[in-house]
Each structure stands twice: as structure tokens, then as C-alpha cells.
N, C-alpha and C positions, 0 to 999 in steps of 0.2 A: 524689347528688342533682343534678338539672339546674337550670339558671338559668331555665328556662321557667316562666311564671306560668299558673296556672289561672284562667280568668275564668268566673264564673257569671252568666248572664243569665236572669232570671226574667220571664216574660210572664204577667201575672195581671190579671184584672178579674172582678168578680162578675157583671156584666151579660153576657148572651149576645149573640151577633151583632156583636161589636165587632172581630173579626178576630184573635183570639188564636191560633187554629189556623193560619190563613193566614200570620200573621207568624212563628210558630214554625217552620213547615216551610220557608218561603222563606229566613229568616235562617239556619237550620241548613244548608240546601243551599248558600247563598252562602258560608258559612264553610268548608264542606267543599271547595268548588271552589277556595278559596284555600289548601287544604292543611292546614287546621286539623282536629283530631280533635274531633268533636261527639258529645255524648250528649244525647238528648232524653228527658225523663221526662214523660209525659203524665199529669197529675193529674185529668183529666176522666174521669168514669166511662163516658162514651160512647166514649172511645178514638178520637176522630176524627183525631188525629195519625197513628195506625197506619193508618187507612183512607186518609188522604191520601198515605201513602207506599206504598200497595199491599199492606199487611200485614193479617193477620187481627186484627180488633178484638174477637173473641169471647173472648180470654184474660181471666183475672181482672185486676182493676184494681189500682192502686197501694195502694188501701185495705187489701187483704189482706196486702200487704207490711208496711204500717205497723201494722195492728191485730193480725194473726195471726202475724207473723214469717216469712212465706213468702219464699223467695229471689227476687231479681230475675233474670230471664232476658234476656240481651241478644239482640236481633234485628238482623241486618244489613239495612239498608234501602237504602243507597246507599254508594258508596265514601267512607270517611272519617267515616261516621256510625253511631251505634248508638242504637236505640230500646230503652229499658228497660221491661219489662213483667213480669208474673207469670204463669207458665204453669200451667195447671190440672194437678192431679195431684201437684204437689210439696208435701210437708208441711214 
């Protein structure tokens, strides 16, 4: 076991247009530049974090992971970061 600590940062707000996606992508990128390992989990059904990172946002959302038990599929979006989503076709 290492002495490193895992830090969880959640960016949430029910209101739209308050900068959740922008904050998530920019914070994740800044932490990755500092050499931190970053995993972003986009809870928004529209998948705009994936779009902001240049990935396909047509994959199934996190809701099918939580409700149907489908596996998370990591996508590499930039060095040091991972975007977690659910890929279609996995049972």
C-alpha cells in the first residue's frame, strides 16, 4: 500500500449553464499537467465532458452503469486522464 492519498472532487449543481463542464475539464487538465492521475466521470446524460475532450458522446451514460450494472469503459482523452463511460453493446 502506498502513502499517496486519493482526493475526490465533485462538481455539481442542478442549474444548467453555471460552468460545471468547463470547470471539470479545465481542472482535470490542470491536475494532469501537474502529473496527477485524473479520472472524470460525467454524470450528465448529454455527455458534454466527452465532447469537450474530443471524444464520442454517443456512448451510453452512467445511468446504465448504475441501473443496469453495465461495466465502465475507460477512454484515454489526454495524458494522465481517463474519462469513464459505458460503451454500447456490453452486457
